[in-house]
C-alpha positions as CSV (number, residue, x, y, z in Angstrom):
1,Q,6.7,-17.2,43.6
2,P,7.1,-13.5,42.8
3,F,4.7,-11.8,40.5
4,D,6.0,-11.8,36.9
5,Y,4.8,-8.4,35.5
6,A,6.3,-9.0,32.0
7,K,4.4,-12.3,31.7
8,Y,1.3,-10.7,33.0
9,R,1.6,-7.9,30.3
10,R,2.2,-10.5,27.5
11,E,-0.9,-12.5,28.6
12,I,-3.0,-9.4,28.7
13,E,-1.8,-8.3,25.3
14,Q,-2.5,-11.8,23.9
15,Q,-6.0,-11.8,25.3
16,Q,-6.5,-8.3,23.9
17,R,-5.5,-9.5,20.4
18,I,-7.8,-12.5,20.6
19,L,-10.7,-10.3,21.8
20,D,-10.1,-7.8,19.0
21,Q,-10.0,-10.5,16.3
22,H,-13.1,-12.1,17.7
23,Y,-14.9,-8.7,17.9
24,R,-13.9,-7.9,14.3
25,K,-15.3,-11.2,13.1
26,I,-18.6,-10.6,14.9
27,Q,-19.0,-7.1,13.7
28,N,-17.4,-7.8,10.3
29,V,-15.8,-4.4,10.4
30,Q,-13.7,-3.1,7.6
31,T,-12.2,0.1,9.0
32,P,-11.0,2.5,6.4
33,T,-7.6,4.0,6.7
34,R,-7.9,7.2,8.7
35,Q,-6.0,9.5,10.9
36,T,-5.3,8.1,14.4
37,S,-7.9,9.5,16.8
38,E,-6.9,11.1,20.1
39,A,-8.2,8.0,22.0
40,E,-6.0,5.7,19.8
41,F,-3.0,7.9,20.2
42,Y,-3.2,7.7,24.0
43,L,-4.7,4.2,24.5
44,G,-3.7,2.3,21.4
45,A,-6.1,0.9,18.9
46,G,-6.7,-2.4,20.7
47,R,-7.6,-0.7,24.0
48,R,-9.9,1.7,22.1
49,A,-11.7,-1.2,20.4
50,L,-12.2,-2.9,23.7
51,I,-13.6,0.2,25.3
52,E,-16.0,0.8,22.3
53,K,-17.1,-2.9,22.6
54,E,-17.8,-2.4,26.3
55,I,-19.8,0.7,25.6
56,H,-21.7,-1.0,22.8
57,S,-22.6,-4.0,25.1
58,M,-23.7,-1.6,27.9
59,R,-26.0,0.3,25.5
60,E,-27.5,-3.0,24.4
61,S,-28.2,-4.1,27.9
62,I,-30.1,-1.0,28.8
């Protein structure tokens, strides 16, 4: 069975949305409306949130 890249992308995006929602619930973050940062512009808000979450968890583990 050939690799279905479109399906893979959809699954990754769905996982990303679930992770983002879960992380927002945990952090209880109310982000004010603001200008899009350079990171968000290039990566997208969801990707940026995931990266920040990873950095945060790395800092906690130190």
